[in-house]
C-alpha positions as CSV (number, residue, x, y, z in Angstrom):
1,M,-71.1,-23.1,-3.2
2,K,-73.8,-24.6,-1.3
3,D,-77.2,-24.9,-2.6
4,P,-79.5,-22.2,-1.3
5,N,-82.3,-24.7,-0.8
6,I,-80.1,-26.8,1.5
7,L,-79.3,-23.7,3.5
8,L,-83.0,-22.8,3.6
9,L,-83.8,-26.4,4.8
10,I,-81.2,-26.2,7.5
11,A,-82.5,-22.8,8.6
12,V,-86.0,-24.1,8.7
13,G,-84.9,-27.2,10.6
14,V,-83.1,-25.0,13.1
15,V,-86.1,-22.8,13.5
16,V,-88.3,-25.9,14.0
17,L,-85.9,-27.3,16.5
18,L,-85.8,-24.0,18.4
19,A,-89.6,-23.9,18.3
20,V,-89.8,-27.4,19.7
21,F,-87.3,-26.5,22.4
22,V,-89.3,-23.4,23.2
23,V,-92.6,-25.3,23.4
24,I,-90.9,-28.0,25.7
25,A,-89.4,-25.2,27.8
26,L,-92.8,-23.5,28.1
27,A,-94.5,-26.7,29.0
28,R,-91.9,-27.4,31.7
29,L,-92.1,-23.8,32.9
30,S,-95.9,-24.2,33.2
31,R,-95.5,-27.4,35.2
32,L,-92.9,-25.7,37.4
33,A,-95.2,-22.8,38.0
34,A,-98.1,-25.1,38.9
35,S,-95.8,-27.0,41.2
36,H,-94.6,-23.8,42.7
37,T,-98.2,-22.6,43.3
38,E,-99.1,-26.0,44.9
39,L,-96.0,-25.9,47.1
40,Q,-96.9,-22.3,48.2
41,K,-100.4,-23.6,49.0
42,Q,-99.0,-26.5,51.0
43,I,-96.6,-24.2,52.9
44,K,-99.5,-21.9,53.7
45,D,-101.7,-24.8,54.9
46,A,-98.8,-26.1,57.0
47,E,-98.3,-22.7,58.6
48,Q,-102.0,-22.6,59.4
49,T,-101.9,-26.1,60.8
50,Q,-98.9,-25.1,62.9
51,N,-100.7,-22.0,64.2
52,Q,-103.8,-24.0,65.0
53,S,-101.6,-26.6,66.7
54,Q,-100.0,-23.9,68.9
55,I,-103.4,-22.5,69.8
56,L,-104.6,-26.0,70.7
57,R,-101.5,-26.7,72.8
58,A,-102.1,-23.4,74.7
59,E,-105.7,-24.4,75.3
60,V,-104.8,-27.9,76.4
61,A,-102.3,-26.3,78.8
62,E,-105.0,-24.0,80.2
63,V,-107.4,-27.0,80.6
64,R,-104.6,-29.0,82.3
65,N,-103.9,-26.1,84.8
66,A,-107.6,-25.8,85.5
67,L,-107.9,-29.5,86.1
68,E,-104.9,-29.5,88.4
69,N,-106.4,-26.5,90.3
70,M,-109.8,-28.3,90.5
71,A,-108.1,-31.5,91.8
72,S,-106.4,-29.5,94.4
73,H,-109.7,-27.9,95.5
74,V,-111.4,-31.3,95.5
75,Q,-108.6,-32.7,97.7
76,Q,-109.0,-29.7,100.1
77,L,-112.8,-30.3,100.1
78,R,-112.3,-34.0,100.9
79,E,-110.0,-33.2,103.8
80,R,-112.4,-30.5,105.1
81,T,-115.3,-32.9,104.8
82,Q,-113.4,-35.5,106.7
83,E,-112.6,-33.0,109.4
84,L,-116.2,-31.9,109.6
85,A,-117.4,-35.5,109.8
86,Q,-114.9,-36.2,112.6
87,L,-116.0,-33.1,114.4
88,Q,-119.7,-34.1,114.0
89,D,-118.9,-37.6,115.4
90,N,-117.0,-36.0,118.3
91,I,-120.0,-33.7,119.0
92,K,-122.4,-36.7,118.9
93,E,-120.2,-38.7,121.3
94,A,-119.8,-35.8,123.7
95,D,-123.5,-34.8,123.7
96,P,-125.7,-37.7,125.1
97,Q,-128.8,-35.9,123.7
98,A,-127.3,-35.9,120.2
99,R,-126.6,-39.6,120.5
100,L,-130.3,-40.2,121.4
101,Y,-131.4,-38.2,118.3
102,S,-128.9,-40.0,116.1
103,R,-130.3,-43.3,117.4
104,A,-133.8,-42.2,116.9
105,V,-133.1,-41.2,113.3
106,K,-131.6,-44.6,112.7
107,M,-134.6,-46.3,114.2
108,I,-136.9,-44.2,112.0
109,E,-134.9,-45.1,108.9
110,L,-135.2,-48.7,109.8
111,G,-139.0,-48.4,110.0
112,A,-139.5,-48.4,113.8
113,P,-142.9,-47.1,115.0
114,M,-143.2,-43.8,116.8
115,D,-144.1,-45.3,120.1
116,E,-141.0,-47.5,120.1
117,V,-138.7,-44.5,119.1
118,M,-140.2,-42.4,121.9
119,Q,-139.7,-45.1,124.5
120,E,-136.2,-46.2,123.5
121,C,-134.8,-42.7,123.0
122,E,-136.8,-41.0,125.8
123,L,-138.2,-38.4,123.4
124,P,-141.4,-36.4,123.9
125,R,-144.1,-37.0,121.2
126,A,-143.5,-33.5,119.6
127,E,-139.8,-34.2,119.1
128,A,-140.5,-37.7,117.7
129,E,-143.1,-36.3,115.3
130,L,-140.6,-33.7,114.2
131,L,-137.9,-36.4,113.5
132,F,-140.5,-38.5,111.7
133,S,-141.5,-35.5,109.5
134,L,-137.9,-34.6,108.8
135,H,-137.0,-38.1,107.7
136,G,-140.1,-38.6,105.5
137,K,-141.9,-41.1,107.7
138,S,-145.6,-40.8,108.7
139,T,-146.6,-40.2,112.3
140,S,-149.2,-42.9,112.5
């Protein structure tokens, strides 16, 4: 028969090996649990980032639409401004009195004295004084 001490040593060896395997298995399980927790956190962060990205895309689309609408309005305003400028030019050309006032304003802006403006544009003193006061020039 076999020696009971040998059998006891074998049993102890098997128990020790099993204990080592259990410790190794627990250590691996602990690392896997930590990895699993980290992966879950990364997935949650990625989902939050994706949600934020979708929100930002929607906001960018809103801003883009608003800018396109503003550009359209600006273009319409430009066209309307050009139409009004052309209409104003047409009125100035059609009305000889308006041409005289326009000429008087240009002379005032260039620094012409009141007497010269009155004479060249055939304006009464009161109208010349009004034009000078409107365009920031003194009446002296």
